[in-house]
Structure formats: structure tokens, C-alpha cells
C-alpha positions in Angstrom: 6.7 15.9 12.1 6.2 19.5 13.1 3.7 21.2 10.7 1.9 24.5 11.1 -0.9 25.2 8.6 -2.5 28.6 8.4 -5.7 29.7 6.6 -4.5 33.2 5.7 -5.9 36.6 6.5 -3.0 37.5 8.8 -3.3 41.2 7.9 -4.2 43.1 11.1 -1.5 43.8 13.7 -3.1 41.4 16.1 -3.2 38.5 13.7 0.3 39.2 12.4 1.6 39.1 16.0 -0.2 35.8 16.5 1.4 34.3 13.4 4.9 35.6 14.4 4.6 33.9 17.8 3.7 30.6 16.2 6.5 30.9 13.7 9.0 31.6 16.5 7.8 28.5 18.3 8.0 26.4 15.1 11.4 27.6 13.6 13.2 29.0 16.6 16.3 30.9 15.4 16.9 28.8 12.2 17.1 30.3 8.8 14.0 29.6 6.7 13.7 28.6 3.1 10.6 30.4 1.6 8.8 29.1 -1.5 7.1 32.1 -3.1 5.9 30.3 -6.2 2.2 30.6 -5.6 2.6 34.3 -6.8 4.2 35.5 -10.0 6.4 38.2 -8.4 8.8 36.1 -6.3 11.1 39.0 -5.2 8.1 41.1 -4.3 6.6 38.3 -2.2 9.8 37.9 -0.2 10.0 41.6 0.3 6.4 41.7 1.5 7.1 39.0 4.0 10.0 40.9 5.5 8.0 44.2 5.6 5.3 42.4 7.5 7.8 41.0 10.0 7.1 37.4 8.9 10.8 36.6 8.8 10.7 37.1 12.6 14.1 38.6 12.6 15.8 35.6 10.9 17.1 35.2 7.4 14.3 34.4 5.0 15.7 33.0 1.8 13.6 32.8 -1.4 13.9 29.5 -3.2 13.9 31.3 -6.5 17.3 32.8 -5.7 19.0 29.5 -5.4 20.4 27.5 -8.3 19.3 24.0 -7.2 15.8 23.8 -5.7 16.2 20.1 -4.6 19.5 20.8 -2.9 18.0 23.9 -1.2 15.2 21.8 0.3 17.6 19.0 1.3 19.7 21.6 3.2 17.0 23.7 4.7 16.5 24.1 8.4 12.9 25.1 8.0 10.4 25.5 5.1 7.8 28.2 4.7 5.4 27.8 1.7 3.4 31.0 1.0 -0.1 31.6 -0.3 -1.4 32.6 -3.6 -2.8 30.4 -6.3 -2.7 26.7 -5.4 -2.7 25.5 -9.0 0.3 27.5 -9.9 2.1 26.5 -6.7 1.6 22.8 -7.1 2.5 23.0 -10.8 5.8 24.6 -9.8 6.5 22.0 -7.1 6.1 19.3 -9.8 8.3 21.2 -12.3 11.1 21.5 -9.7 10.7 17.9 -8.6 10.2 19.0 -5.0 7.4 16.8 -3.8 9.4 13.8 -2.7 12.3 15.9 -1.2 9.8 17.9 0.9 8.0 14.8 2.1 11.3 13.2 3.0 12.6 16.2 4.9 9.4 17.0 6.8 9.1 13.3 7.7 12.6 13.5 9.1 11.7 16.4 11.3 12.2 19.6 9.3 9.5 22.1 10.4 7.0 23.1 7.7 4.8 26.2 7.6 2.1 26.5 4.9 -0.3 29.4 4.6 -3.3 29.4 2.3 -2.0 27.7 -0.9 1.0 26.4 1.2 -1.6 24.9 3.5 -3.5 23.4 0.6 -0.5 21.6 -0.8 0.3 20.0 2.5 -2.9 18.0 2.2 -3.3 14.7 0.3 -4.7 16.6 -2.7 -5.5 20.2 -3.6 -9.1 19.3 -4.3 -10.5 21.6 -1.5 -8.8 24.8 -2.7 -10.9 27.9 -3.5 -8.6 29.0 -6.3 -9.1 29.5 -10.0 -7.4 26.8 -12.2 -5.1 29.3 -14.0 -2.7 26.5 -14.9 -2.8 22.7 -14.8 -0.4 20.8 -12.6 0.4 17.2 -13.7 -1.8 15.9 -10.9 -4.1 17.1 -8.1 -2.1 14.9 -5.7 -0.2 17.1 -3.3 2.4 16.6 -0.5 0.2 14.5 1.8 2.0 15.7 4.9 -1.3 15.5 6.9 -4.0 12.9 6.5 -6.8 15.4 6.0 -7.9 18.2 3.7 -8.1 21.9 4.5 -10.5 24.5 3.0 -8.7 27.7 3.8 -10.4 31.1 4.3 -13.5 29.1 5.3 -16.7 30.9 6.4 -20.2 29.6 7.0 -23.4 31.0 5.7 -24.4 32.8 2.5 -22.9 35.6 0.5 -24.5 39.1 0.5 -23.9 41.7 -2.2 -24.7 45.4 -2.3 -27.8 46.5 -4.3 -28.0 50.2 -4.0 -27.8 50.9 -0.2 -29.1 47.5 0.7 -27.3 44.1 1.1 -29.1 41.3 -0.6 -28.5 37.6 -0.4 -26.5 36.0 -3.3 -27.8 32.5 -3.9 -24.6 30.9 -5.0 -23.4 27.7 -3.4 -22.1 28.0 0.2 -18.8 26.5 1.3 -20.7 23.9 3.2 -22.5 22.8 0.1 -19.3 22.6 -1.9 -17.6 20.5 0.7 -20.6 18.3 0.9 -20.1 17.7 -2.9 -16.5 16.8 -2.2 -17.6 14.1 0.1 -20.0 12.7 -2.5 -16.9 11.5 -4.3 -14.2 11.4 -1.5 -13.7 10.0 2.0 -11.0 12.3 3.4 -12.0 14.6 6.3 -11.9 18.3 5.6 -11.2 21.2 8.1 -12.9 24.4 7.1 -10.3 26.8 8.6 -11.5 30.4 9.2 -9.4 33.4 8.5 -6.6 33.9 11.0 -6.7 30.2 12.1 -3.8 27.7 12.4 -3.4 24.0 12.9 -0.4 22.8 14.8 0.3 19.2 13.8 2.8 17.3 15.8 2.9 13.9 17.6 -0.6 12.9 16.5 -2.1 16.2 17.7 -3.9 18.7 15.4 -4.2 21.8 17.7 -6.5 24.6 16.4 -5.6 28.1 17.3 -6.5 31.7 16.3 -10.0 31.1 14.9 -12.9 28.7 14.7 -13.0 25.7 12.4 -15.7 23.4 11.0 -14.8 19.7 10.4 -16.5 17.8 7.6 -16.6 14.0 7.4 -18.3 11.9 4.8 -21.7 10.5 6.1 -21.5 12.5 9.4 -22.8 15.9 10.4 -20.2 18.7 10.5 -18.9 19.7 13.9 -17.7 23.2 15.0 -14.5 23.6 17.0 -13.3 26.6 19.0 -9.6 27.6 19.3 -7.3 25.5 21.5 -9.1 22.3 20.5 -7.3 19.2 19.4 -9.0 18.0 16.2 -7.2 14.7 15.9 -10.1 12.6 17.1 -12.0 13.7 14.0 -9.2 13.7 11.5 -6.7 10.9 12.1 -7.6 7.6 10.3 -7.4 4.4 12.3 -6.8 0.8 11.3 -8.9 -1.9 12.9 -7.8 -5.5 12.5 -9.4 -8.8 13.4 -7.0 -11.7 13.5 -8.9 -15.0 12.9 -7.9 -18.6 13.2 -10.3 -20.9 11.3 -10.4 -24.7 11.5 -9.9 -26.4 8.2 -13.4 -27.8 8.2 -14.9 -24.3 8.4 -12.5 -22.5 6.2 -14.3 -22.7 2.8 -17.6 -21.6 4.2 -15.9 -18.8 6.2 -14.0 -17.5 3.3 -17.1 -17.4 1.1 -19.0 -15.5 3.9 -16.3 -13.0 4.4 -15.8 -12.3 0.7 -19.5 -12.2 -0.3 -21.0 -10.6 2.8 -19.1 -9.6 5.9 -16.5 -7.3 4.3 -19.3 -5.5 2.4 -21.3 -5.1 5.6 -18.5 -3.5 7.4 -17.9 -1.1 4.5 -21.6 -0.2 4.5 -21.3 0.4 8.3 -18.7 3.1 7.9 -15.3 1.6 7.0 -13.4 3.3 4.2 -11.6 0.1 3.1 -11.7 -3.6 3.9 -9.1 -6.2 3.1 -8.8 -9.9 3.9 -5.2 -11.1 4.3 -3.9 -14.7 4.5 -1.1 -14.5 6.9 2.2 -16.3 6.5 2.4 -19.0 9.2 -1.3 -19.5 9.3 -4.5 -17.6 10.1 -6.1 -14.6 8.5 -6.4 -10.9 9.1 -9.5 -8.8 8.3 -8.1 -5.2 8.1 -10.4 -2.2 8.0 -9.7 1.5 7.8 -11.9 4.2 9.4 -11.7 7.9 8.9 -11.2 8.7 12.6 -11.6 7.3 16.1 -14.9 9.0 16.3 -16.0 7.1 13.1 -14.8 3.8 14.5 -16.6 4.5 17.8 -19.8 5.0 15.9 -19.2 1.7 14.1 -18.6 0.0 17.5 -21.8 1.5 19.0 -24.2 1.2 16.1 -23.1 -1.8 14.0 -20.4 -4.0 15.5 -22.7 -5.8 18.0 -25.0 -7.0 15.2 -22.2 -8.0 12.8 -20.2 -9.8 15.5 -23.3 -11.7 16.7 -24.0 -12.8 13.1 -20.4 -14.0 12.7 -20.4 -15.9 16.0 -23.7 -17.6 15.2 -22.2 -18.9 12.0 -18.7 -19.6 13.2 -18.7 -20.0 17.0 -15.7 -20.3 19.2 -17.1 -23.7 20.3 -16.2 -25.0 16.9 -12.6 -23.9 17.2 -12.8 -20.4 15.9 -10.4 -17.9 17.5 -10.7 -14.1 17.3 -8.3 -11.3 18.3 -8.9 -7.6 17.7 -6.5 -4.6 17.5 -6.9 -0.9 16.8 -4.2 1.5 15.8 -3.5 5.0 14.3 -2.5 5.2 10.7 0.7 7.2 10.3 1.6 6.6 6.7 
């Protein structure tokens, strides 16, 4: 997949030039299908894109001008989803039955550019948007083209408002506090992407450009990243599997221990999910999901030695137990 996500704020000549360069690299000379449905004035939105040079000299076709939205996506060489209100955009994508076609085409290699709201809907859900819920889509579930959330237009610190000639602090919630609330209920990592920033997602890479970003993970301190940094190590979930062969004499006790204790211990140590699978042909697999390689490395460092020692003391290899471990990147 070739996905470019932009925070927005591409208004100065320098930032517009930066975005044009990235668009040229993404789309080449192909015509681009533009989805303007995050704003109410579709014709005006397409005209504004052309006036700002964000067609990059190619033919930019507004989806609203075509009779069959699904066919338009199926035949598009590239897709550009513009900013505006995320609730309105996602509701329109549901109304036009476009989520599955977009997922299918992007998965097959069609380049996708999403800016602001178009960036939000590329995420698993739209739960980290800043927008007002001016309408209600059927679901908060979005395209899920990337395995992480983005908070577009991110900035750190507090608000200041003018009081006479002075600036005084406004004590509303900061973005960091709101994203911490998101992780009280959700596991998915979030990239706070500052104005003018982009994320180039391809081949397992999540390359930051144009501006800083702050990455938020549940249960871990946020980390700041400068432009030209690959964020994948913080954002791409991994699957960790332990394949176990258990002698018949130990199987009942081992199953009880796994179901009543060990799986819960690994979840408490940082795994997002834990499943015990009885394999066809014999043996079992304990399969765990971690938010990122960094999260798995923390588990390996801080918890795995203790948990493995406990397992080996109860079910040692000397009694016929066999263990094999594997780690891999989750792509679906």
C-alpha cells in the first residue's frame, strides 16, 4: 500500500510546495479522483484545490461529478480525500457504500492521500478527530488503512486567549489530556501530527516529514519525533506466538494454568490480546498481540523472564514439554 496522510495547515507557499512535492511522488502523472465530501460546497472545494496548485498539473476529478461513486473508485488511478468535517465525510462514505471499495483498491496498490478529515478516515476509527459532530455516521469505524490513529492539527501545551492587551491561559483540556482519555478506553496508538506534517506509509514504514509529531501509546509515556523519522517501531502491532507440545499426562494441569493464570499474566504485562489455540495435527499455540515492537521489547525486558521461569518450573522440558517462539508484524 502507498498511503500519504497529512495533518493540514498547508497554507503558506513553503508548505504548499512541500505538499505538491509529496503528491508528485505519490501520484506521478496519473489523474486523481478527489473526494470533497467533508465540506458542503463540493464544486468550490475542487476549484480551491486547483487554485492552490494541489492538482499538481494533473486532472483532478471531483467524485460528486460522476454518476456512480463505486465505479469511480474502482477505476481511479489515485485517490485524494480532502479535509473538512470528519463526521460529515465518514457519513457520506457510508451513504455511498465506498468503505469496502476504497479498502480493496488501496490494498491492491492504488495510492491514497488523506488530509485532515481525509487523514482521520484512513485510521481504524474516527475517534481521535477534533471535529464537531454535526451529523451522525452509522458507525465510528473508518477505513482502517493504517493500524494507528492520527490526531491531526496537533499541538502541545495550553491555550492562551486575549484579555485586553494581555494573553492569559485558558484552562481547558489540552490535546495530551484528551488523548490520554482515549487510551483509558482504547489500545490503538495515536500520532499527534502537527500542522504541515505528513506520514508516508509504505512497505511497513511510517515516515514522518514536514513537522514534528508526538506518539501516544496506552500505558507508556508519549514520545516526540522530529521529521524524517520512521515511526513504525511505535505504531505497527506485532503478533507473538509460543508453540507448545504438551505430554498427555501434563495436559489437564497445563490447560488449567494457561486459562486461569498465564494468559491473564501476559495481558497484565502489556499484551493487547491473548488466545490459546488447539492446533490441528496436535499441539497448542499461545498467540499474543502487542501494540508495537517497542511494547513487545518492554515485555521481553521487564516481564518475560519471570513468566517463563514460572512456566518452566511447573512444566519443565525434562518432562517432555517443547516450546518454540515466533514474532511477526501484523498486516491485516
